[in-house]
N, C-alpha and C positions, 0 to 999 in steps of 0.2 A: 789846761785841763779841758777836756771836751765832754759835754753832757748831751745825752739825747733827751728828747721830750719825755720819753717813757720813764727815764730815771727819776723824774720828778713825781711820778704817780706812785702812791703806795701799792703794794703788790695786789691787794684785794680790790682796788678801785676799778680796774677794767671789768671784772665780773659783776661788780655792783652796778656799773653803768649799763651793762647788758640787761640785767634784771629790770632796771628802770625803763629801758627802752621797750621791753616786752610788756610791761605794765601788769597790774594784777588781773587775775581771771575775772571776767565780768559775771555778775550774778544773773541767773535766769529770772524772767519776769512772768507773772501770771496775771492776766487781766480778765475780769469776769463782768459780764453785763447781765442783769436780771430785769426782765420786763414784768411789771405788774399790770395785768390787763384791766380795762374798764369793764365792769360787769353791770348788766341791767337788772338790778334786783331792788326790791322795795327798801330793804334795810342793809345798807352797805357799811362794812367795817373793813379797815385796812388789815391785810393779812399779817400774821406773825410769820417771820421767815428765818430759817437757819441755813447757813451755807458752811459746808465742811469738806475736808479731803478725807477719803476713806481708802484704807488698804485693801488688798485682794481678799483678806479674811473678814472684811466689812467692819473692822475696828477703826476708830477715828484717829487719823494721823495729825489733823490740825483743825481747830474750829476757826473759821475765817470771819463769820459775821452772824449775829443773832439780832434780829429786829423785833422789838416788842413794845408794848405801851409802857414807856418809862415814866409817864406823867401821872399815873394813878397814885393816889395817896397810899401811904404805908407800903409802898412797893408791891401793890396788889397785882400789877401787870405780870409779875413772875408766876402767879398762880395759873396762868393760862399757857405757860411755856410747854407744859406736858401734852398739849394738844398737837404739838409737832412730835408725834409718837416715835418715829425712828430716831431722830436726834436725841430726844429725851432719854430713850432706853440706852443708847450707845454712849452718850456723853453728858447730856443736859442735867440729869439728876445729880451728877457729881460736881457741878459748877456752882460757884457762889456769884450771883449776879449783883451788880453789873460786872461783866468781864472787860477789863481794861483793853482798849484797842479793838475789841470784838463786838460788844453789844452797843445797840443804839436804838433810836426811835423807829417805829414803823414807817414805811415809805408810801407816798401817794401813788396813784396810777401813773405809769410812765416807765422809762428805761433808767436803770440805776447802775453806775459803773463803780467797780472796786478794783484796786491794783495792789498786787503783792509782789515782793521781791524775795528771792532765795536768801536765807540767812537773817531776814528781818521778821519781827513779830507781825502778825500772828502765824505766818507760814513757817517761820523758823528754818532750820537746816533740814529740809526734807531729803531723806536718803534716796539714792537712785532706785527706781523701780516703777511698777505699774500701780496706778491709782484711779480713783473716780472722784470727780467733783460732784457733790450731792447738794441739791437745793430742795428744801422742803418748806411748804407753805400750809398754814392752817388759818381759817378765817371764822370768826364768830358768826353764827347764823349762816354758815357757808360750808364749804368742803375742805378737803385736804388734798395735797398733791405732792408727789416726790419725783424729781427728775435727776437722772444720773448721766454724767458725761465722762467716759473713760479717757485716760491720758497716760503718757509716760513722762517721768521726771528724772533728770532734767531733759528738756526738749533738745533734740539734736538739730532741729531746724524750726523755723517759724511755723506755727500751726494755728488753724482757726476752725473751731467746731461749733455748730449750732444745733440745739435740740429744742423742740417746741413743746410746751406744756399744753394741756387740754382744757383746763378751766381756771384754776387758781393762779397759774403761772403762764406767762407768755413765752417768748423766745429767751433761752439761756445761751449766752455766747461765751466760749472759752478761747482766749487768745494766749498762746504760749510763745515766748521769745527766748532763744538761748543767750 
C-alpha cells in the first residue's frame, strides 16, 4: 500500500497553514506628541489638556487623554475641567472622572508621547474615514488653546504631521502607521 504525504494531512489543514503563513492583519498605530511650552509668567500653573479624535460633524469619536490636577482633595481638580470648553461641551460633561486609561495628572514643560493601537482602548475600533486629532489646553491664570490635525483612518501609508500651537501648546505631532 502506497501513501502520499498529503494523505496524512486532514483536508482542512493545507488551508489552515496558508492562513497562518499570511498572519493576522496588523493593527494601525497612532502616535501623538504634545509639547507643553515653557512660559515666562509670574504665576505658572501646569495646563489641563484634553486630547480626542473628532468626526467630520465635530462629534467625539474617542477620548484619548485628559490631564488634570488629580491630587486635589475631594476630587476638586475635576471642577476646572470645564475650562477646556470645546472638550467639555462635546464629551467632558458626560464623563465620570477619572476615566480608566484616559485621565491622568497634568504634565510639566516638555514633550510628552502617547501611543494608541487600532482595536485597543481608548482608541477602540475606529471606523474608516476622515477625522481630526484635537488637543485643547487651558491654564489657570493663563489662556486657552485648541489645535486640530486632520487625518484619515486607517492610514494607507506612514504619515507624519506637525502643527504648532501659539501660546499654551507647542508642537503637536501626529504619526500614523498602517
